[in-house]
Steps between C-alpha positions, in 0.01 A plus 500: 500500500617855437599738779188710436279190515649401835464855634131494406451173692667651805291817470177300489611280792585802717177678409284199589691433821538857626190677365225272375512224763493739801216698338289188441582365848369827643182467289456149639534622861248779444254257341552249783414768755157543340372181657388161373772375262294220352284742298749787470579545128769764562682268739491208255609722210800631696586147609490386137716794389759410763505144370563624144772738619674222694487270196644773278774578755592132513513483119707819466742386771543169320563676166755737657689209657504295178581789266823519310561870438675576174599834353466435126678823400826330610474240220645573155182367325700372201313179578141477626492507880284625786388855420569477126252655262497276195353565157424175321341414168276202436670342200178343371281814514765777489332663804727684743450480877679667791538348845684594817607219734416572862410337830176309555346772718602774256360338186225658293470276194241731344767775503790285378649435845538123525619287788853364475337161569262511202564256214574784257749665736672168570535439126662845451743493795862507392420567135663779295382722216434293183457177702193295418295292742185295503234473767236232532161643597191292579358535147801589287876525471636850441830596345663834593811701428648756737528844337610724790601472865519805724451604859201706607405549862220257582303753706515760223304249286243398762147631466356350820716616790329446834470798735400537864138535391530150350652358820192572713217257562166678445 
């Protein structure tokens, strides 16, 4: 994962732990003080929010511990590697496509950001300009040639960057 991707995970983790969880815990206490908990919708809603927050915190913590942080700008990108933006051409149809190889949590396939673990990315890894490769898809086999390899910052290409507003549980 890129440095920016890791920083975003840490930011969300801190926000949930330091802001959102205490706020929802306070809501739960206020709702509990209103009386009978068995029919108290506010109490049950706050309790459910806390459960979601705890699950998300557990997930984020796990991702942060397992993450391998890579700064792709340090690679020469003469060969396809993590962080490379690659222009390829489908040899059969002559259609050009552009993909950037990134971490699983940073991927946005609809915007050309594909996971380093995807079949297409795996097929491109280590290849140079003018190299050809084939990839077997469920319904067809595709044949590509690499036209260009360059480095572009992954987060400058992202369209869906999560913000603090996205971190909250409504």
